[in-house]
C-alpha positions in Angstrom: 87.8 26.9 -10.0 85.0 27.7 -8.0 84.2 25.8 -4.6 81.7 23.2 -5.0 82.0 23.4 -9.1 84.9 21.8 -10.8 86.8 23.0 -14.1 85.6 21.4 -17.0 88.6 20.4 -19.5 88.7 18.2 -22.6 90.8 15.1 -22.0 91.7 15.1 -25.7 93.8 17.9 -27.3 91.8 17.8 -30.5 89.5 20.5 -29.5 92.1 22.6 -28.6 95.3 22.5 -30.6 95.2 22.9 -34.9 95.9 19.8 -36.6 94.8 17.4 -33.9 90.8 17.4 -34.7 89.2 14.1 -34.1 89.3 11.8 -37.1 86.5 9.4 -36.3 83.5 11.5 -36.0 80.3 10.7 -37.6 80.5 12.6 -41.2 76.7 13.5 -41.0 75.5 12.8 -44.6 75.0 9.7 -46.5 77.8 8.1 -48.6 77.6 7.3 -52.6 75.4 4.7 -53.2 77.9 3.5 -56.3 81.3 2.0 -55.9 84.1 3.8 -57.5 84.6 3.0 -61.1 80.6 1.7 -61.2 79.4 2.2 -64.9 75.5 3.3 -65.5 74.3 1.7 -68.5 74.2 3.9 -71.5 70.4 4.7 -72.6 70.2 5.2 -76.6 68.0 8.1 -77.7 65.3 5.7 -78.9 65.2 4.9 -75.2 66.4 1.6 -74.7 69.8 -0.2 -73.9 72.8 -0.4 -75.9 72.3 -4.3 -75.8 70.9 -5.9 -78.7 68.6 -7.8 -76.1 66.2 -5.3 -76.3 64.5 -6.9 -79.1 63.7 -9.6 -76.7 60.8 -10.1 -74.4 63.0 -8.5 -71.6 63.0 -4.8 -73.0 60.8 -3.8 -70.7 62.8 -4.5 -67.5 66.0 -3.6 -68.9 64.7 -0.2 -69.9 63.5 -0.1 -66.0 66.2 -1.1 -64.5 68.9 1.8 -66.2 66.0 4.0 -65.5 66.4 3.4 -61.8 69.6 3.4 -61.7 70.0 6.7 -63.6 67.5 8.0 -61.0 69.5 6.7 -58.1 72.7 8.6 -59.7 70.9 11.8 -59.8 69.3 11.7 -56.4 72.8 11.2 -55.4 74.6 14.1 -56.8 71.4 16.2 -56.2 71.5 14.8 -52.1 75.6 15.6 -52.1 74.8 19.4 -53.7 72.1 19.8 -51.1 74.3 18.7 -48.0 77.4 21.3 -49.7 74.6 24.0 -50.2 73.5 23.2 -46.5 77.3 23.5 -44.9 78.0 26.8 -46.7 74.7 28.0 -45.7 75.7 27.1 -42.2 79.3 28.3 -42.2 78.0 31.7 -44.0 75.5 32.1 -40.6 78.2 31.9 -38.8 80.3 34.2 -40.8 77.5 36.8 -40.7 76.6 36.4 -36.6 80.5 36.9 -36.2 80.9 40.3 -38.6 77.0 41.2 -36.7 78.8 40.6 -33.1 82.1 42.7 -33.9 79.9 45.6 -35.2 78.2 45.8 -32.1 81.1 45.7 -29.9 83.2 48.3 -32.3 79.9 50.4 -31.9 79.4 50.1 -27.6 83.4 50.8 -27.8 82.9 53.8 -30.3 79.9 55.2 -27.7 82.2 54.4 -24.2 85.3 56.4 -26.0 83.1 59.6 -27.4 81.8 60.0 -24.0 83.2 63.4 -21.9 84.0 61.0 -18.8 84.8 57.6 -20.2 83.4 54.8 -17.7 86.9 52.7 -17.4 85.0 49.7 -15.6 82.6 49.5 -18.9 85.6 49.5 -21.1 87.6 46.8 -19.6 84.5 44.7 -19.6 84.3 45.2 -23.3 88.2 44.8 -24.1 88.5 41.8 -21.9 86.2 39.6 -24.6 88.5 40.9 -27.1 88.7 44.7 -29.4 88.1 44.8 -33.0 90.9 44.9 -35.4 91.4 47.9 -37.6 89.8 51.6 -37.3 92.4 52.6 -34.4 90.3 51.6 -31.6 92.9 49.0 -30.1 94.8 52.2 -29.9 92.6 54.4 -27.9 91.4 51.6 -25.9 95.2 50.9 -24.8 96.3 54.1 -24.0 93.3 54.2 -21.7 93.8 50.6 -19.9 97.4 52.0 -19.4 96.6 55.2 -18.2 98.2 56.9 -20.6 95.4 58.7 -21.5 93.1 60.3 -18.4 89.1 59.2 -18.3 88.2 62.7 -19.0 88.3 63.2 -23.2 88.9 67.1 -22.2 92.5 66.5 -21.0 93.4 64.2 -24.2 94.9 66.8 -26.1 96.6 68.5 -23.3 98.0 65.0 -22.0 98.9 63.9 -25.6 101.0 67.0 -26.1 102.8 67.4 -23.1 103.7 64.1 -23.1 104.9 64.0 -27.1 106.7 67.4 -26.1 108.6 65.3 -23.0 110.1 62.8 -25.2 111.4 65.1 -27.7 113.5 66.6 -25.1 114.6 63.4 -23.7 116.0 62.1 -26.8 117.4 65.5 -27.5 119.1 65.5 -24.3 120.2 61.5 -23.6 120.2 60.2 -27.7 122.3 62.7 -29.2 126.0 62.2 -29.3 127.8 64.6 -27.0 129.2 66.4 -29.8 125.9 67.2 -31.3 124.3 67.8 -28.4 127.2 70.8 -27.7 126.9 72.4 -31.4 123.2 72.6 -30.7 123.9 74.2 -27.3 127.1 76.3 -29.1 124.5 77.8 -32.1 121.3 78.6 -29.5 124.2 80.8 -27.3 125.7 82.2 -30.3 122.3 83.1 -31.9 121.5 84.6 -28.5 124.6 86.7 -28.5 124.3 87.7 -32.0 121.0 89.2 -31.4 122.3 91.0 -28.3 125.3 92.4 -30.2 124.3 92.6 -34.2 126.2 95.7 -34.8 129.3 94.5 -32.8 132.1 93.0 -35.0 134.8 91.2 -32.7 137.5 88.2 -32.6 136.5 85.2 -33.0 136.2 83.1 -29.8 137.3 79.5 -29.4 134.8 77.4 -27.0 136.6 75.5 -24.3 136.1 72.1 -23.5 136.4 70.7 -20.0 138.1 67.4 -19.1 134.6 65.5 -18.5 133.3 66.7 -21.9 136.6 65.3 -23.6 136.3 62.2 -25.9 138.8 60.5 -24.2 138.6 61.2 -20.6 138.1 58.0 -18.5 136.1 60.0 -15.9 132.9 58.2 -14.9 130.9 61.3 -14.5 132.3 62.3 -18.6 129.6 62.5 -20.9 131.7 60.7 -23.4 132.3 57.8 -21.0 128.5 57.0 -20.4 127.9 57.4 -24.3 130.6 54.9 -25.2 129.2 52.7 -22.3 125.7 52.6 -24.2 127.2 51.8 -27.6 127.7 47.9 -26.5 123.6 48.3 -25.2 122.3 49.8 -28.5 124.7 46.9 -30.3 122.6 44.5 -28.5 119.4 46.4 -29.1 120.1 46.5 -32.7 120.3 42.6 -33.0 117.3 41.8 -31.4 115.1 44.2 -33.1 116.8 42.1 -36.7 114.6 39.0 -35.2 111.7 40.5 -33.8 108.6 39.1 -36.2 111.0 38.3 -38.9 107.9 37.0 -40.6 106.3 40.5 -41.0 107.9 43.3 -43.3 107.0 45.5 -40.9 109.3 44.8 -38.7 111.8 43.4 -40.7 113.9 43.6 -43.8 115.7 46.7 -45.6 112.9 48.7 -46.8 113.1 52.2 -45.1 109.4 51.4 -44.2 111.1 48.7 -42.2 114.1 50.7 -40.9 112.4 53.3 -40.1 110.1 51.4 -37.4 113.1 49.5 -36.0 114.8 53.0 -35.5 112.1 54.4 -33.6 112.0 51.4 -31.5 115.6 51.4 -31.0 115.1 54.8 -29.7 112.8 54.0 -27.3 114.5 50.7 -25.8 118.0 52.8 -25.4 116.4 55.8 -23.6 114.6 52.9 -21.5 117.8 51.7 -20.7 119.5 55.0 -19.9 116.8 56.4 -17.8 116.8 53.0 -16.0 120.7 52.1 -15.5 119.9 49.5 -12.4 118.1 47.3 -15.1 119.2 48.9 -18.5 117.9 47.0 -21.6 117.3 43.4 -21.2 117.2 40.6 -24.2 113.6 40.5 -25.0 112.2 43.9 -24.0 112.3 44.3 -27.8 109.5 41.7 -27.9 107.0 43.5 -25.5 107.2 46.8 -27.2 106.5 45.3 -30.3 103.1 44.8 -30.1 102.1 48.6 -28.5 104.5 50.0 -31.4 102.6 48.1 -34.1 98.9 49.1 -32.7 100.1 52.7 -32.4 101.6 53.2 -35.5 98.8 51.4 -37.4 96.3 53.8 -36.3 94.1 55.5 -38.9 94.4 58.9 -37.2 97.5 60.5 -38.8 98.6 62.4 -35.8 98.4 59.7 -33.2 100.1 57.3 -36.2 103.2 59.9 -36.5 103.6 60.1 -32.9 103.6 56.5 -32.6 107.5 56.7 -31.1 106.5 58.9 -28.2 103.2 57.1 -27.4 104.8 53.8 -27.3 107.6 54.9 -25.2 105.4 56.2 -22.4 102.9 53.0 -22.5 106.1 50.7 -22.3 107.0 52.5 -19.3 103.6 52.1 -18.1 103.5 48.5 -19.2 106.8 48.0 -17.7 106.5 49.3 -14.3 104.2 46.1 -13.3 106.9 43.7 -13.8 110.2 45.7 -13.6 111.5 43.7 -11.0 111.0 40.5 -12.8 113.9 41.6 -14.7 116.6 42.4 -11.6 118.4 40.1 -10.7 119.4 41.4 -7.1 115.4 41.0 -6.8 114.9 37.5 -7.7 114.5 35.8 -4.4 112.6 38.7 -2.8 108.8 38.9 -2.5 108.4 41.0 -5.6 111.3 39.1 -7.8 110.2 36.3 -10.4 111.0 33.3 -8.2 108.5 34.6 -6.0 106.0 35.0 -9.1 106.9 31.5 -10.4 106.0 29.9 -7.1 102.5 31.7 -7.3 102.0 30.0 -10.7 102.7 26.9 -9.0 100.5 27.3 -6.2 97.6 28.0 -8.7 98.0 24.9 -10.4 98.2 22.8 -7.9 94.9 24.7 -6.6 93.0 24.1 -10.0 94.8 20.4 -11.1 96.7 18.9 -8.5 97.4 15.6 -10.4 99.2 17.6 -13.0 100.9 19.7 -10.8 102.3 16.9 -8.9 103.1 15.3 -12.3 105.3 18.2 -13.2 106.9 19.1 -10.0 107.6 15.3 -8.7 107.6 13.2 -11.8 108.7 14.6 -14.7 110.4 17.3 -12.3 110.0 20.2 -15.1 110.0 23.3 -12.6 108.5 26.6 -13.7 111.7 28.5 -14.0 112.4 25.9 -16.9 109.6 27.2 -19.1 107.5 30.0 -17.4 110.3 32.5 -17.0 110.4 33.6 -20.7 106.2 33.7 -20.3 105.8 35.9 -17.6 109.0 38.6 -18.1 108.1 38.5 -21.9 104.5 38.6 -21.4 103.8 35.7 -23.8 105.4 37.6 -26.7 107.0 34.6 -28.1 104.9 31.8 -27.4 102.5 33.2 -29.7 101.6 34.9 -33.4 101.3 38.7 -33.1 97.5 38.6 -34.1 97.0 36.0 -31.0 99.0 38.1 -29.2 97.3 41.1 -29.4 94.1 39.2 -28.5 95.9 37.9 -25.2 96.8 41.0 -24.3 93.3 42.7 -24.8 92.6 40.6 -21.8 96.0 41.2 -19.9 95.5 45.1 -19.8 91.7 44.7 -19.2 92.1 43.0 -16.4 91.0 44.9 -13.1 93.2 43.2 -10.7 96.1 44.2 -13.1 98.4 42.2 -16.0 100.5 39.9 -13.5 97.1 38.5 -11.8 95.8 37.9 -16.0 99.2 36.6 -17.1 99.8 34.1 -14.1 95.9 32.7 -15.2 96.8 32.8 -18.4 100.1 30.6 -18.1 98.3 27.9 -15.8 95.5 27.8 -18.3 98.4 26.9 -21.0 99.6 23.7 -19.0 95.6 22.9 -18.3 95.0 22.8 -21.8 98.2 20.4 -22.9 97.5 18.5 -19.5 97.0 15.0 -21.2 100.0 15.1 -22.9 101.9 16.6 -20.3 100.4 13.6 -18.2 102.2 11.1 -20.8 105.4 12.8 -21.3 108.4 12.4 -19.7 110.9 15.5 -18.5 112.5 16.0 -22.0 109.1 15.9 -23.9 107.1 18.1 -21.1 109.9 20.6 -21.6 110.2 20.5 -25.4 106.4 20.9 -25.2 106.3 24.1 -23.1 109.0 26.1 -24.7 107.4 25.3 -28.1 104.3 25.9 -26.8 101.5 24.5 -29.8 99.2 26.2 -31.5 95.8 26.7 -29.6 92.1 28.0 -30.0 93.1 31.5 -28.2 89.7 32.1 -27.3 89.0 29.0 -25.3 92.7 29.3 -24.0 91.3 32.6 -22.0 87.9 31.3 -21.4 89.9 28.5 -19.4 92.0 31.2 -17.4 88.8 33.2 -16.4 87.5 29.8 -14.9 90.4 29.5 -12.8 89.9 29.3 -9.0 90.5 32.8 -7.8 92.0 31.4 -4.5 95.3 31.9 -5.3 95.4 34.4 -8.1 93.3 37.5 -6.8 96.1 39.1 -5.2 98.0 41.9 -7.5 101.8 41.5 -7.4 102.7 44.4 -4.9 106.1 46.6 -6.5 
């Protein structure tokens, strides 16, 4: 919270968590006049009641009473219909306003990215409030925010072409089996020799295989030894990809559609592992890659969608570079390691709500490493559904102080938004709550994160 201003948070979970709405609120409308099962007297065509008493002196009173009851019933029905129409009109008005705001935001983004030189500061401000779904805008904006696309539009085509060619070359060098790579090289060599000596016939030559290139070689420099070393990693990646968003046909299932996407993601993760031998592949990286690949491969621009694998790899590398030290166990106790980052989260919570910090730290003894390790290393990808992840990432990627700064803010806000439940819970209850975070209003969560005191979170983690 800002100095001199307290952060206002609701005491109840109802306004934040789905399924916990207050049930004691006033309905805002009058109820029915009649109790259930009460009947009105039937009016005969001649205008009199059904009883024989109509022939007595009380005929006028009976008829008047019946008409009053009928009028009350009709008025009640009209009132109910009017209230329903008003509620419908109210929700319709909200929907219309939301559509208008989304269209305005879409127009603003389209204008910014159409400029010869994109103003990244303006783009960050717009993106921080959430990017519109569809139309390929999120794919383009994320590439700009991650630095994959330069601000100058004139350089986009050159940069994209160059990066995509580099990725294709890396795949050829690192993902092909040694025998496939040797065959390609041999074919290229024979093609060159054939062009040079096309008129000369001679005996067939046998390709010599060095000790390092033999499949049974145990030497660490052997290309086959390195290939088999990554086979286990590839198997782990395959298992993890099978569990990536299993509720979505885009990722799961045995259709050619989903298999194609898993194969592309497998290539990216395996290539990252080979290029980063100190870290390799760590379980959960598939979850971090999934939002990027999903957004890029669903781009309405067919050329961009067809190159989603190459673009996702480059953006994945850029995204991981900001938190790669969290995956390196040797750096856990260093100033850039995960334990240091968890300590900063605790400091941020203490600065904004010391009561909750003390309860977690000393009363229930739920340390940040028990729940926030996964939050931070996997960028919250296992705590929310994909739609919420995309919205949260809009704010993470557009934060001018970096992804890690906004990530710590969101993690702290997640604690504050379930404060009442945490304060009433013990170790077991709180651990279960934070390891299985409840559904929440994403926009409110992000607003709480933005309103946090910047005293201990305005830095950017040095890498």
